[in-house]
Backbone bond lengths (Angstrom), bond angles and torsions (degrees), N, CA, C in turn:
res aa  C-N    CA-C-N  psi(-1)  N-CA   C-N-CA  omega(-1)  CA-C   N-CA-C  phi
1 M - - - 1.452 - - 1.533 111.30 -
2 G 1.328 116.31 -36.45 1.458 119.94 -179.77 1.514 112.47 -64.39
3 T 1.327 116.26 -35.88 1.464 120.11 179.45 1.523 111.37 -66.30
4 I 1.316 116.67 -39.76 1.467 120.76 178.29 1.526 110.30 -63.39
5 I 1.323 116.46 -40.63 1.467 120.04 178.78 1.526 110.12 -65.14
6 Q 1.325 117.30 -40.27 1.459 120.38 178.33 1.522 111.46 -64.35
7 I 1.328 117.02 -40.03 1.467 120.88 178.04 1.522 110.17 -64.76
8 L 1.329 117.27 -44.68 1.472 120.52 178.32 1.522 111.13 -63.79
9 F 1.335 116.79 -38.78 1.460 120.53 177.59 1.528 110.24 -62.66
10 F 1.338 116.95 -42.68 1.462 121.75 177.57 1.527 111.15 -62.98
11 L 1.350 116.84 -46.21 1.470 120.53 -178.75 1.523 111.67 -63.51
12 T 1.337 117.89 -38.70 1.467 119.53 177.31 1.530 110.44 -66.17
13 G 1.327 117.24 -33.43 1.465 120.22 175.60 1.512 112.15 -66.11
14 V 1.333 116.62 -39.18 1.467 120.90 177.91 1.530 110.12 -65.11
15 V 1.334 116.81 -45.16 1.466 120.40 179.14 1.523 110.43 -63.15
16 Q 1.320 116.59 -40.42 1.461 120.41 177.97 1.532 110.51 -61.15
17 F 1.317 117.93 -43.35 1.464 122.10 178.09 1.528 110.68 -62.74
18 I 1.325 117.80 -42.61 1.463 121.42 -178.90 1.527 110.69 -65.14
19 V 1.332 117.32 -41.60 1.470 120.51 179.00 1.530 110.18 -64.10
20 I 1.324 117.14 -44.39 1.464 120.09 179.95 1.528 110.54 -64.41
21 A 1.338 117.26 -41.02 1.464 120.46 177.41 1.524 110.99 -62.41
22 H 1.327 117.35 -39.39 1.472 121.55 179.02 1.521 110.82 -65.38
23 V 1.318 117.14 -42.24 1.466 121.18 179.75 1.529 110.21 -64.69
24 I 1.321 116.84 -47.36 1.461 120.04 -179.30 1.526 110.64 -63.79
25 M 1.316 116.65 -40.64 1.464 119.70 178.87 1.530 110.95 -64.71
26 S 1.330 117.85 -37.50 1.467 119.84 178.30 1.526 110.69 -65.24
27 W 1.330 117.62 -37.81 1.458 120.69 175.88 1.527 110.55 -63.51
28 L 1.324 116.47 -45.64 1.461 120.04 -178.82 1.522 111.99 -64.18
29 I 1.312 116.76 -34.90 1.467 120.36 177.01 1.524 110.07 -70.40
30 N 1.327 117.05 -43.71 1.469 120.16 -178.55 1.523 112.72 -67.01
31 F 1.334 117.84 -30.63 1.460 120.81 178.76 1.530 112.35 -93.63
32 A 1.337 116.42 12.60 1.467 124.19 174.73 1.525 113.25 61.54
33 V 1.316 116.76 28.36 1.457 120.45 172.30 1.524 109.09 -80.43
34 L 1.322 116.01 -40.01 1.462 122.12 174.61 1.520 109.04 -106.31
35 N 1.316 115.84 142.59 1.451 121.57 178.32 1.528 108.85 -102.71
36 I 1.317 116.92 118.96 1.460 122.16 -177.43 1.528 111.93 -68.42
37 R 1.332 117.24 -13.97 1.468 120.58 179.52 1.520 112.61 -78.50
38 Q 1.321 117.85 -14.93 1.463 120.68 175.99 1.532 108.60 -72.47
39 P 1.327 117.60 134.42 1.466 120.35 -174.43 1.530 114.05 -59.80
40 L 1.321 118.11 -41.21 1.462 120.42 -179.13 1.522 111.22 -66.38
41 V 1.328 116.30 -44.26 1.467 120.37 178.44 1.521 110.01 -62.59
42 R 1.322 117.36 -42.09 1.466 122.23 179.35 1.532 110.80 -62.60
43 Q 1.334 117.05 -42.72 1.468 120.07 -179.36 1.519 111.41 -65.99
44 I 1.317 117.25 -43.98 1.467 120.31 178.84 1.517 110.03 -64.26
45 W 1.332 117.34 -44.84 1.465 121.33 -179.70 1.527 111.17 -62.20
46 D 1.325 116.86 -46.35 1.465 119.93 179.68 1.525 111.63 -64.29
47 G 1.332 116.83 -39.19 1.465 120.28 178.97 1.520 112.07 -64.55
48 L 1.327 117.03 -46.18 1.458 120.22 178.79 1.528 111.09 -64.60
49 T 1.327 116.29 -40.03 1.464 120.07 179.88 1.518 110.84 -65.15
50 Q 1.322 117.57 -42.89 1.464 120.14 179.25 1.518 111.78 -65.93
51 L 1.325 117.61 -32.35 1.463 120.41 177.03 1.532 112.11 -70.33
52 L 1.326 116.79 -37.68 1.457 120.08 -170.19 1.523 114.94 -97.22
53 E 1.316 118.78 -20.96 1.464 119.75 -178.95 1.534 113.65 -59.01
54 P 1.341 119.72 -39.37 1.472 117.95 176.35 1.533 113.42 -62.09
55 I 1.319 116.98 -24.42 1.463 120.60 176.79 1.523 110.32 -84.18
56 Y 1.326 116.97 -40.98 1.461 121.79 -176.37 1.530 113.58 -72.12
57 N 1.321 118.44 -39.21 1.471 120.89 -172.56 1.529 114.20 -58.10
58 P 1.339 120.61 -47.27 1.477 118.19 178.06 1.522 112.68 -63.13
59 I 1.336 116.33 -33.01 1.467 119.58 179.33 1.520 110.02 -70.83
60 R 1.323 117.43 -39.99 1.471 120.75 179.07 1.523 111.88 -63.63
61 R 1.333 117.54 -32.33 1.466 120.02 178.53 1.520 111.60 -66.94
62 V 1.330 116.99 -30.44 1.465 121.13 -177.99 1.525 111.37 -85.39
63 L 1.331 116.91 -36.98 1.464 120.70 -177.18 1.526 111.53 -71.35
64 P 1.337 117.11 148.31 1.466 119.00 175.19 1.525 110.88 -70.27
65 N 1.319 116.36 157.75 1.460 122.25 179.13 1.525 109.30 -70.50
66 T 1.324 116.42 121.75 1.462 120.62 -179.72 1.522 111.67 -114.19
67 G 1.310 116.47 22.17 1.459 120.48 179.21 1.514 111.16 75.58
68 G 1.321 117.04 -124.67 1.459 121.17 -177.55 1.512 114.07 -84.42
69 L 1.321 118.15 -3.53 1.455 121.80 -177.83 1.523 109.92 -93.28
70 D 1.322 117.17 118.27 1.461 122.22 -179.41 1.525 108.86 -98.19
71 L 1.320 116.22 113.24 1.458 121.01 -178.63 1.524 113.22 -94.15
72 A 1.321 118.10 -1.88 1.464 121.24 -177.99 1.532 112.42 -60.49
73 P 1.335 120.53 -43.13 1.470 118.69 177.42 1.525 113.01 -61.75
74 L 1.323 116.99 -37.21 1.460 120.45 177.90 1.521 110.97 -63.79
75 V 1.322 116.98 -42.98 1.466 121.10 178.42 1.529 110.39 -63.89
76 V 1.328 116.95 -40.23 1.466 120.60 178.03 1.526 110.30 -63.78
77 L 1.316 117.65 -44.31 1.464 120.36 179.44 1.523 111.62 -63.76
78 I 1.322 117.79 -40.65 1.465 120.62 176.74 1.522 110.02 -63.83
79 G 1.321 117.35 -41.43 1.459 121.11 177.43 1.521 111.99 -62.07
80 I 1.328 116.86 -40.49 1.469 120.72 178.73 1.524 110.39 -64.81
81 V 1.319 117.33 -42.24 1.462 120.36 178.86 1.532 110.07 -62.48
82 I 1.312 117.16 -42.07 1.465 120.55 178.11 1.523 110.70 -62.86
83 I 1.321 117.15 -43.85 1.468 120.80 178.59 1.521 110.55 -62.19
84 R 1.318 117.24 -41.52 1.469 120.25 -179.85 1.524 111.43 -66.79
85 I 1.316 118.49 -35.40 1.469 121.56 176.22 1.528 109.94 -65.10
86 I 1.326 115.88 -44.56 1.464 120.22 179.02 1.527 110.46 -63.02
87 L 1.326 117.32 -43.77 1.467 120.53 178.60 1.526 111.18 -63.35
88 G 1.312 117.52 -39.59 1.464 120.94 177.97 1.517 111.74 -63.73
89 D 1.334 117.07 -43.75 1.463 120.47 177.42 1.524 111.09 -64.49
90 L 1.321 116.21 -39.29 1.457 120.14 178.89 1.523 110.82 -65.75
91 A 1.327 117.00 -40.78 1.467 120.43 178.13 1.525 111.20 -64.63
92 R 1.326 117.31 -41.33 1.462 120.05 178.19 1.514 111.87 -63.82
93 S 1.328 117.21 -38.21 1.465 119.83 -179.27 1.534 110.98 -71.41
94 I 1.314 117.81 -27.95 1.466 120.50 178.39 1.513 110.56 -74.78
95 Y 1.342 117.12 -41.45 1.457 120.93 -174.89 1.517 112.94 -82.42
96 L 1.320 118.80 -9.56 1.469 120.26 179.33 1.480 112.62 -87.88
């Protein structure tokens, strides 16, 4: 059981890193630091977007329309933190 919790903890860390990278990349694109016309930037952006859209879309349907501000990544990050807290508590209760 402990190994499964460690794997889930690792996977939530990977997802958290990917979401943060996507958010930072979107800022850099919007402030014209990165050019989306460059092939490498386009490939990374498309890859991150394809990975995260299945997670973001159900959250966007529930959240109210906030115009140009997308709160779905914030909700995902909060959800990941909650999951990691639960996994940590579960791991502590198993090892005690």
